[in-house]
N, CA, C and O atoms as a GROMACS GRO file, in nm:
protein
  464
    1UNK      N    1   3.278  18.022  13.210
    1UNK     CA    2   3.212  18.136  13.150
    1UNK      C    3   3.315  18.217  13.071
    1UNK      O    4   3.427  18.240  13.117
    2UNK      N    5   3.276  18.258  12.954
    2UNK     CA    6   3.362  18.338  12.869
    2UNK      C    7   3.339  18.486  12.898
    2UNK      O    8   3.227  18.536  12.885
    3UNK      N    9   3.445  18.554  12.936
    3UNK     CA   10   3.438  18.697  12.965
    3UNK      C   11   3.535  18.765  12.871
    3UNK      O   12   3.651  18.726  12.858
    4UNK      N   13   3.484  18.869  12.804
    4UNK     CA   14   3.570  18.945  12.713
    4UNK      C   15   3.563  19.091  12.750
    4UNK      O   16   3.460  19.141  12.797
    5UNK      N   17   3.675  19.161  12.728
    5UNK     CA   18   3.678  19.306  12.744
    5UNK      C   19   3.743  19.364  12.619
    5UNK      O   20   3.828  19.301  12.556
    6UNK      N   21   3.702  19.483  12.585
    6UNK     CA   22   3.755  19.552  12.468
    6UNK      C   23   3.837  19.670  12.516
    6UNK      O   24   3.782  19.772  12.559
    7UNK      N   25   3.969  19.657  12.508
    7UNK     CA   26   4.057  19.762  12.558
    7UNK      C   27   4.047  19.890  12.475
    7UNK      O   28   4.090  19.996  12.520
    8UNK      N   29   3.992  19.882  12.354
    8UNK     CA   30   3.977  20.000  12.269
    8UNK      C   31   3.845  20.074  12.295
    8UNK      O   32   3.825  20.183  12.243
    9UNK      N   33   3.758  20.016  12.374
    9UNK     CA   34   3.628  20.076  12.402
    9UNK      C   35   3.640  20.197  12.494
    9UNK      O   36   3.734  20.208  12.573
   10UNK      N   37   3.544  20.288  12.483
   10UNK     CA   38   3.537  20.404  12.573
   10UNK      C   39   3.483  20.365  12.710
   10UNK      O   40   3.498  20.439  12.807
   11UNK      N   41   3.419  20.247  12.719
   11UNK     CA   42   3.363  20.199  12.845
   11UNK      C   43   3.478  20.146  12.930
   11UNK      O   44   3.556  20.063  12.884
   12UNK      N   45   3.489  20.193  13.055
   12UNK     CA   46   3.598  20.146  13.141
   12UNK      C   47   3.598  19.992  13.154
   12UNK      O   48   3.493  19.929  13.153
   13UNK      N   49   3.716  19.937  13.164
   13UNK     CA   50   3.731  19.790  13.170
   13UNK      C   51   3.653  19.730  13.287
   13UNK      O   52   3.590  19.625  13.271
   14UNK      N   53   3.656  19.794  13.404
   14UNK     CA   54   3.585  19.736  13.519
   14UNK      C   55   3.435  19.732  13.492
   14UNK      O   56   3.367  19.639  13.536
   15UNK      N   57   3.381  19.832  13.419
   15UNK     CA   58   3.239  19.832  13.386
   15UNK      C   59   3.206  19.722  13.285
   15UNK      O   60   3.101  19.658  13.295
   16UNK      N   61   3.294  19.701  13.188
   16UNK     CA   62   3.273  19.593  13.092
   16UNK      C   63   3.273  19.459  13.164
   16UNK      O   64   3.189  19.373  13.138
   17UNK      N   65   3.367  19.442  13.254
   17UNK     CA   66   3.380  19.317  13.328
   17UNK      C   67   3.259  19.293  13.418
   17UNK      O   68   3.202  19.183  13.417
   18UNK      N   69   3.220  19.393  13.494
   18UNK     CA   70   3.104  19.375  13.582
   18UNK      C   71   2.976  19.352  13.501
   18UNK      O   72   2.891  19.273  13.542
   19UNK      N   73   2.962  19.420  13.388
   19UNK     CA   74   2.844  19.400  13.303
   19UNK      C   75   2.839  19.258  13.248
   19UNK      O   76   2.732  19.198  13.240
   20UNK      N   77   2.954  19.205  13.210
   20UNK     CA   78   2.959  19.069  13.156
   20UNK      C   79   2.920  18.966  13.262
   20UNK      O   80   2.844  18.873  13.235
   21UNK      N   81   2.971  18.984  13.382
   21UNK     CA   82   2.938  18.890  13.490
   21UNK      C   83   2.792  18.907  13.530
   21UNK      O   84   2.722  18.808  13.551
   22UNK      N   85   2.746  19.031  13.542
   22UNK     CA   86   2.606  19.058  13.577
   22UNK      C   87   2.512  18.991  13.477
   22UNK      O   88   2.413  18.929  13.516
   23UNK      N   89   2.543  19.005  13.349
   23UNK     CA   90   2.460  18.945  13.245
   23UNK      C   91   2.463  18.792  13.256
   23UNK      O   92   2.360  18.726  13.237
   24UNK      N   93   2.580  18.737  13.286
   24UNK     CA   94   2.591  18.592  13.303
   24UNK      C   95   2.504  18.541  13.416
   24UNK      O   96   2.444  18.434  13.406
   25UNK      N   97   2.496  18.618  13.525
   25UNK     CA   98   2.411  18.580  13.639
   25UNK      C   99   2.265  18.588  13.599
   25UNK      O  100   2.188  18.496  13.624
   26UNK      N  101   2.226  18.700  13.538
   26UNK     CA  102   2.085  18.721  13.503
   26UNK      C  103   2.036  18.623  13.398
   26UNK      O  104   1.918  18.585  13.398
   27UNK      N  105   2.125  18.581  13.308
   27UNK     CA  106   2.086  18.485  13.204
   27UNK      C  107   2.101  18.341  13.248
   27UNK      O  108   2.068  18.249  13.172
   28UNK      N  109   2.150  18.319  13.369
   28UNK     CA  110   2.163  18.183  13.421
   28UNK      C  111   2.287  18.109  13.376
   28UNK      O  112   2.300  17.989  13.402
   29UNK      N  113   2.379  18.178  13.310
   29UNK     CA  114   2.505  18.112  13.271
   29UNK      C  115   2.598  18.097  13.389
   29UNK      O  116   2.690  18.015  13.387
   30UNK      N  117   2.574  18.175  13.493
   30UNK     CA  118   2.645  18.161  13.619
   30UNK      C  119   2.543  18.122  13.725
   30UNK      O  120   2.440  18.187  13.740
   31UNK      N  121   2.571  18.016  13.797
   31UNK     CA  122   2.475  17.962  13.893
   31UNK      C  123   2.500  18.016  14.033
   31UNK      O  124   2.612  18.055  14.067
   32UNK      N  125   2.394  18.018  14.113
   32UNK     CA  126   2.406  18.055  14.253
   32UNK      C  127   2.511  17.967  14.320
   32UNK      O  128   2.515  17.846  14.298
   33UNK      N  129   2.595  18.028  14.400
   33UNK     CA  130   2.706  17.964  14.474
   33UNK      C  131   2.823  17.922  14.386
   33UNK      O  132   2.917  17.858  14.434
   34UNK      N  133   2.819  17.957  14.258
   34UNK     CA  134   2.933  17.927  14.171
   34UNK      C  135   3.049  18.019  14.207
   34UNK      O  136   3.030  18.138  14.231
   35UNK      N  137   3.166  17.963  14.210
   35UNK     CA  138   3.286  18.040  14.245
   35UNK      C  139   3.344  18.102  14.119
   35UNK      O  140   3.365  18.034  14.018
   36UNK      N  141   3.369  18.232  14.124
   36UNK     CA  142   3.433  18.303  14.014
   36UNK      C  143   3.584  18.290  14.028
   36UNK      O  144   3.634  18.263  14.137
   37UNK      N  145   3.658  18.311  13.920
   37UNK     CA  146   3.804  18.305  13.930
   37UNK      C  147   3.855  18.412  14.026
   37UNK      O  148   3.791  18.516  14.045
   38UNK      N  149   3.970  18.386  14.085
   38UNK     CA  150   4.029  18.488  14.171
   38UNK      C  151   4.061  18.610  14.086
   38UNK      O  152   4.074  18.601  13.964
   39UNK      N  153   4.072  18.723  14.152
   39UNK     CA  154   4.102  18.847  14.079
   39UNK      C  155   4.233  18.833  14.003
   39UNK      O  156   4.244  18.880  13.889
   40UNK      N  157   4.329  18.772  14.062
   40UNK     CA  158   4.460  18.754  13.997
   40UNK      C  159   4.448  18.665  13.874
   40UNK      O  160   4.503  18.697  13.768
   41UNK      N  161   4.374  18.553  13.887
   41UNK     CA  162   4.356  18.462  13.773
   41UNK      C  163   4.282  18.530  13.658
   41UNK      O  164   4.322  18.519  13.542
   42UNK      N  165   4.174  18.600  13.691
   42UNK     CA  166   4.094  18.664  13.587
   42UNK      C  167   4.173  18.776  13.520
   42UNK      O  168   4.167  18.792  13.398
   43UNK      N  169   4.246  18.853  13.598
   43UNK     CA  170   4.328  18.961  13.542
   43UNK      C  171   4.431  18.905  13.446
   43UNK      O  172   4.451  18.960  13.337
   44UNK      N  173   4.497  18.798  13.484
   44UNK     CA  174   4.598  18.738  13.398
   44UNK      C  175   4.537  18.684  13.269
   44UNK      O  176   4.594  18.700  13.162
   45UNK      N  177   4.421  18.620  13.281
   45UNK     CA  178   4.360  18.560  13.162
   45UNK      C  179   4.310  18.667  13.064
   45UNK      O  180   4.306  18.643  12.943
   46UNK      N  181   4.271  18.784  13.116
   46UNK     CA  182   4.221  18.892  13.031
   46UNK      C  183   4.330  18.992  12.992
   46UNK      O  184   4.309  19.077  12.906
   47UNK      N  185   4.445  18.981  13.058
   47UNK     CA  186   4.553  19.075  13.030
   47UNK      C  187   4.525  19.215  13.082
   47UNK      O  188   4.562  19.314  13.020
   48UNK      N  189   4.458  19.222  13.199
   48UNK     CA  190   4.428  19.351  13.260
   48UNK      C  191   4.482  19.353  13.402
   48UNK      O  192   4.529  19.252  13.454
   49UNK      N  193   4.475  19.469  13.464
   49UNK     CA  194   4.525  19.487  13.600
   49UNK      C  195   4.434  19.420  13.702
   49UNK      O  196   4.311  19.424  13.689
   50UNK      N  197   4.492  19.358  13.803
   50UNK     CA  198   4.416  19.290  13.907
   50UNK      C  199   4.322  19.387  13.980
   50UNK      O  200   4.212  19.347  14.020
   51UNK      N  201   4.363  19.512  13.997
   51UNK     CA  202   4.278  19.610  14.067
   51UNK      C  203   4.153  19.644  13.985
   51UNK      O  204   4.052  19.683  14.042
   52UNK      N  205   4.161  19.630  13.855
   52UNK     CA  206   4.044  19.649  13.769
   52UNK      C  207   3.941  19.540  13.799
   52UNK      O  208   3.822  19.568  13.811
   53UNK      N  209   3.988  19.416  13.812
   53UNK     CA  210   3.898  19.304  13.846
   53UNK      C  211   3.841  19.324  13.985
   53UNK      O  212   3.721  19.303  14.007
   54UNK      N  213   3.923  19.365  14.080
   54UNK     CA  214   3.876  19.388  14.216
   54UNK      C  215   3.768  19.496  14.220
   54UNK      O  216   3.671  19.485  14.294
   55UNK      N  217   3.785  19.601  14.140
   55UNK     CA  218   3.685  19.708  14.136
   55UNK      C  219   3.553  19.654  14.080
   55UNK      O  220   3.446  19.686  14.131
   56UNK      N  221   3.560  19.572  13.975
   56UNK     CA  222   3.439  19.512  13.919
   56UNK      C  223   3.372  19.421  14.022
   56UNK      O  224   3.250  19.425  14.039
   57UNK      N  225   3.452  19.339  14.091
   57UNK     CA  226   3.398  19.250  14.194
   57UNK      C  227   3.333  19.331  14.306
   57UNK      O  228   3.227  19.292  14.356
   58UNK      N  229   3.394  19.441  14.346
   58UNK     CA  230   3.335  19.524  14.453
   58UNK      C  231   3.203  19.585  14.408
   58UNK      O  232   3.108  19.592  14.486
   59UNK      N  233   3.196  19.629  14.282
   59UNK     CA  234   3.071  19.683  14.230
   59UNK      C  235   2.962  19.576  14.232
   59UNK      O  236   2.848  19.603  14.272
   60UNK      N  237   2.996  19.456  14.188
   60UNK     CA  238   2.899  19.346  14.187
   60UNK      C  239   2.857  19.307  14.328
   60UNK      O  240   2.742  19.272  14.352
   61UNK      N  241   2.950  19.314  14.422
   61UNK     CA  242   2.917  19.287  14.562
   61UNK      C  243   2.818  19.391  14.613
   61UNK      O  244   2.720  19.357  14.679
   62UNK      N  245   2.845  19.519  14.583
   62UNK     CA  246   2.757  19.626  14.629
   62UNK      C  247   2.617  19.615  14.570
   62UNK      O  248   2.520  19.657  14.631
   63UNK      N  249   2.607  19.558  14.450
   63UNK     CA  250   2.478  19.539  14.384
   63UNK      C  251   2.410  19.409  14.428
   63UNK      O  252   2.294  19.386  14.393
   64UNK      N  253   2.479  19.325  14.504
   64UNK     CA  254   2.421  19.200  14.552
   64UNK      C  255   2.436  19.082  14.460
   64UNK      O  256   2.377  18.977  14.486
   65UNK      N  257   2.514  19.095  14.352
   65UNK     CA  258   2.531  18.986  14.258
   65UNK      C  259   2.631  18.880  14.306
   65UNK      O  260   2.618  18.762  14.272
   66UNK      N  261   2.729  18.922  14.383
   66UNK     CA  262   2.827  18.827  14.434
   66UNK      C  263   2.855  18.856  14.581
   66UNK      O  264   2.827  18.964  14.632
   67UNK      N  265   2.910  18.757  14.647
   67UNK     CA  266   2.961  18.773  14.783
   67UNK      C  267   3.110  18.754  14.776
   67UNK      O  268   3.160  18.665  14.706
   68UNK      N  269   3.182  18.837  14.848
   68UNK     CA  270   3.327  18.822  14.855
   68UNK      C  271   3.359  18.760  14.990
   68UNK      O  272   3.333  18.820  15.094
   69UNK      N  273   3.416  18.640  14.987
   69UNK     CA  274   3.445  18.566  15.110
   69UNK      C  275   3.595  18.544  15.121
   69UNK      O  276   3.659  18.491  15.031
   70UNK      N  277   3.649  18.586  15.234
   70UNK     CA  278   3.792  18.568  15.258
   70UNK      C  279   3.826  18.419  15.253
   70UNK      O  280   3.765  18.337  15.322
   71UNK      N  281   3.922  18.387  15.170
   71UNK     CA  282   3.966  18.248  15.158
   71UNK      C  283   3.888  18.168  15.054
   71UNK      O  284   3.936  18.065  15.008
   72UNK      N  285   3.769  18.214  15.018
   72UNK     CA  286   3.688  18.142  14.918
   72UNK      C  287   3.671  18.221  14.790
   72UNK      O  288   3.635  18.165  14.686
   73UNK      N  289   3.697  18.351  14.796
   73UNK     CA  290   3.688  18.433  14.676
   73UNK      C  291   3.549  18.485  14.650
   73UNK      O  292   3.470  18.505  14.743
   74UNK      N  293   3.519  18.507  14.524
   74UNK     CA  294   3.391  18.563  14.482
   74UNK      C  295   3.293  18.451  14.450
   74UNK      O  296   3.322  18.362  14.370
   75UNK      N  297   3.178  18.456  14.513
   75UNK     CA  298   3.074  18.354  14.499
   75UNK      C  299   2.947  18.422  14.446
   75UNK      O  300   2.907  18.527  14.497
   76UNK      N  301   2.884  18.362  14.346
   76UNK     CA  302   2.762  18.417  14.287
   76UNK      C  303   2.646  18.406  14.388
   76UNK      O  304   2.622  18.300  14.446
   77UNK      N  305   2.576  18.518  14.408
   77UNK     CA  306   2.461  18.523  14.499
   77UNK      C  307   2.335  18.480  14.425
   77UNK      O  308   2.331  18.475  14.302
   78UNK      N  309   2.232  18.449  14.502
   78UNK     CA  310   2.102  18.416  14.444
   78UNK      C  311   2.022  18.545  14.427
   78UNK      O  312   1.963  18.595  14.523
   79UNK      N  313   2.020  18.597  14.304
   79UNK     CA  314   1.949  18.722  14.277
   79UNK      C  315   1.834  18.702  14.180
   79UNK      O  316   1.768  18.798  14.141
   80UNK      N  317   1.809  18.578  14.139
   80UNK     CA  318   1.708  18.552  14.036
   80UNK      C  319   1.572  18.608  14.075
   80UNK      O  320   1.502  18.666  13.991
   81UNK      N  321   1.533  18.593  14.200
   81UNK     CA  322   1.403  18.642  14.244
   81UNK      C  323   1.396  18.794  14.244
   81UNK      O  324   1.288  18.851  14.224
   82UNK      N  325   1.507  18.860  14.266
   82UNK     CA  326   1.511  19.006  14.274
   82UNK      C  327   1.503  19.073  14.137
   82UNK      O  328   1.451  19.184  14.126
   83UNK      N  329   1.555  19.009  14.035
   83UNK     CA  330   1.568  19.073  13.905
   83UNK      C  331   1.477  19.018  13.797
   83UNK      O  332   1.474  19.071  13.686
   84UNK      N  333   1.402  18.915  13.826
   84UNK     CA  334   1.318  18.852  13.725
   84UNK      C  335   1.216  18.950  13.667
   84UNK      O  336   1.207  18.966  13.545
   85UNK      N  337   1.139  19.016  13.752
   85UNK     CA  338   1.038  19.111  13.705
   85UNK      C  339   1.102  19.232  13.640
   85UNK      O  340   1.052  19.284  13.540
   86UNK      N  341   1.214  19.277  13.696
   86UNK     CA  342   1.283  19.393  13.640
   86UNK      C  343   1.338  19.362  13.501
   86UNK      O  344   1.331  19.447  13.412
   87UNK      N  345   1.391  19.243  13.482
   87UNK     CA  346   1.443  19.204  13.350
   87UNK      C  347   1.332  19.205  13.246
   87UNK      O  348   1.353  19.251  13.134
   88UNK      N  349   1.215  19.157  13.282
   88UNK     CA  350   1.100  19.158  13.191
   88UNK      C  351   1.059  19.301  13.157
   88UNK      O  352   1.031  19.332  13.041
   89UNK      N  353   1.056  19.387  13.258
   89UNK     CA  354   1.018  19.526  13.236
   89UNK      C  355   1.120  19.599  13.149
   89UNK      O  356   1.082  19.678  13.062
   90UNK      N  357   1.247  19.573  13.170
   90UNK     CA  358   1.351  19.638  13.090
   90UNK      C  359   1.343  19.592  12.945
   90UNK      O  360   1.358  19.673  12.853
   91UNK      N  361   1.319  19.464  12.925
   91UNK     CA  362   1.304  19.412  12.788
   91UNK      C  363   1.190  19.483  12.716
   91UNK      O  364   1.204  19.522  12.600
   92UNK      N  365   1.078  19.500  12.785
   92UNK     CA  366   0.963  19.570  12.726
   92UNK      C  367   0.996  19.717  12.700
   92UNK      O  368   0.956  19.772  12.598
   93UNK      N  369   1.067  19.779  12.792
   93UNK     CA  370   1.104  19.920  12.777
   93UNK      C  371   1.195  19.941  12.656
   93UNK      O  372   1.174  20.034  12.577
   94UNK      N  373   1.293  19.856  12.641
   94UNK     CA  374   1.386  19.867  12.527
   94UNK      C  375   1.311  19.843  12.396
   94UNK      O  376   1.334  19.913  12.298
   95UNK      N  377   1.222  19.747  12.395
   95UNK     CA  378   1.143  19.720  12.276
   95UNK      C  379   1.058  19.841  12.238
   95UNK      O  380   1.051  19.879  12.121
   96UNK      N  381   0.995  19.902  12.337
   96UNK     CA  382   0.913  20.021  12.314
   96UNK      C  383   0.999  20.138  12.263
   96UNK      O  384   0.958  20.210  12.173
   97UNK      N  385   1.116  20.155  12.321
   97UNK     CA  386   1.207  20.262  12.278
   97UNK      C  387   1.249  20.241  12.133
   97UNK      O  388   1.255  20.337  12.056
   98UNK      N  389   1.278  20.118  12.096
   98UNK     CA  390   1.316  20.089  11.957
   98UNK      C  391   1.202  20.118  11.860
   98UNK      O  392   1.224  20.166  11.750
   99UNK      N  393   1.080  20.087  11.903
   99UNK     CA  394   0.962  20.113  11.820
   99UNK      C  395   0.950  20.261  11.787
   99UNK      O  396   0.908  20.298  11.677
  100UNK      N  397   0.988  20.345  11.883
  100UNK     CA  398   0.978  20.490  11.865
  100UNK      C  399   1.111  20.554  11.824
  100UNK      O  400   1.127  20.676  11.830
  101UNK      N  401   1.208  20.470  11.784
  101UNK     CA  402   1.339  20.517  11.739
  101UNK      C  403   1.409  20.606  11.842
  101UNK      O  404   1.473  20.704  11.805
  102UNK      N  405   1.396  20.572  11.968
  102UNK     CA  406   1.465  20.645  12.075
  102UNK      C  407   1.604  20.585  12.090
  102UNK      O  408   1.618  20.463  12.106
  103UNK      N  409   1.704  20.669  12.085
  103UNK     CA  410   1.842  20.621  12.093
  103UNK      C  411   1.873  20.568  12.233
  103UNK      O  412   1.805  20.600  12.330
  104UNK      N  413   1.977  20.487  12.240
  104UNK     CA  414   2.021  20.433  12.369
  104UNK      C  415   2.059  20.546  12.464
  104UNK      O  416   2.025  20.541  12.582
  105UNK      N  417   2.128  20.646  12.414
  105UNK     CA  418   2.170  20.756  12.502
  105UNK      C  419   2.048  20.834  12.554
  105UNK      O  420   2.047  20.875  12.669
  106UNK      N  421   1.946  20.853  12.470
  106UNK     CA  422   1.826  20.922  12.516
  106UNK      C  423   1.750  20.838  12.618
  106UNK      O  424   1.702  20.890  12.719
  107UNK      N  425   1.741  20.708  12.593
  107UNK     CA  426   1.674  20.618  12.688
  107UNK      C  427   1.748  20.616  12.820
  107UNK      O  428   1.686  20.620  12.927
  108UNK      N  429   1.879  20.609  12.814
  108UNK     CA  430   1.961  20.610  12.936
  108UNK      C  431   1.941  20.739  13.014
  108UNK      O  432   1.930  20.737  13.137
  109UNK      N  433   1.936  20.850  12.944
  109UNK     CA  434   1.913  20.980  13.010
  109UNK      C  435   1.776  20.982  13.079
  109UNK      O  436   1.764  21.032  13.190
  110UNK      N  437   1.675  20.928  13.012
  110UNK     CA  438   1.542  20.922  13.072
  110UNK      C  439   1.541  20.837  13.199
  110UNK      O  440   1.480  20.873  13.300
  111UNK      N  441   1.611  20.725  13.192
  111UNK     CA  442   1.617  20.636  13.309
  111UNK      C  443   1.692  20.705  13.424
  111UNK      O  444   1.647  20.700  13.538
  112UNK      N  445   1.805  20.767  13.392
  112UNK     CA  446   1.880  20.838  13.496
  112UNK      C  447   1.796  20.946  13.563
  112UNK      O  448   1.797  20.960  13.686
  113UNK      N  449   1.722  21.021  13.483
  113UNK     CA  450   1.638  21.128  13.537
  113UNK      C  451   1.529  21.070  13.627
  113UNK      O  452   1.503  21.123  13.735
  114UNK      N  453   1.466  20.963  13.584
  114UNK     CA  454   1.360  20.900  13.664
  114UNK      C  455   1.417  20.840  13.793
  114UNK      O  456   1.351  20.841  13.897
  115UNK      N  457   1.538  20.787  13.784
  115UNK     CA  458   1.599  20.719  13.899
  115UNK      C  459   1.631  20.817  14.012
  115UNK      O  460   1.631  20.780  14.129
  116UNK      N  461   1.657  20.941  13.974
  116UNK     CA  462   1.689  21.042  14.076
  116UNK      C  463   1.566  21.069  14.156
  116UNK      O  464   1.569  21.151  14.248
   0.00000   0.00000   0.00000
């Protein structure tokens, strides 16, 4: 799997990394039980700090996307059943927002408010 981060972006590196892996899982580019690179390997390949990778992995673990297993590393969890309907709903929501020229920041604010 190809993972890229933009060091010039305002988005923190760990968020970029977790978003990339999350998207890979949801789009099926990462399979259930697939082993992700170790934090050290991924950090070296991306030229970032290992603790940044660990933070992204911990976030993904907390969200249920991966399992962290001592001695085996990060393993992709089976989340397809949990996110299938949500992915469809989000796609429709974004499409509707674009139809009404609602900006990403406004849509995000609406979602945050509703989520509370």
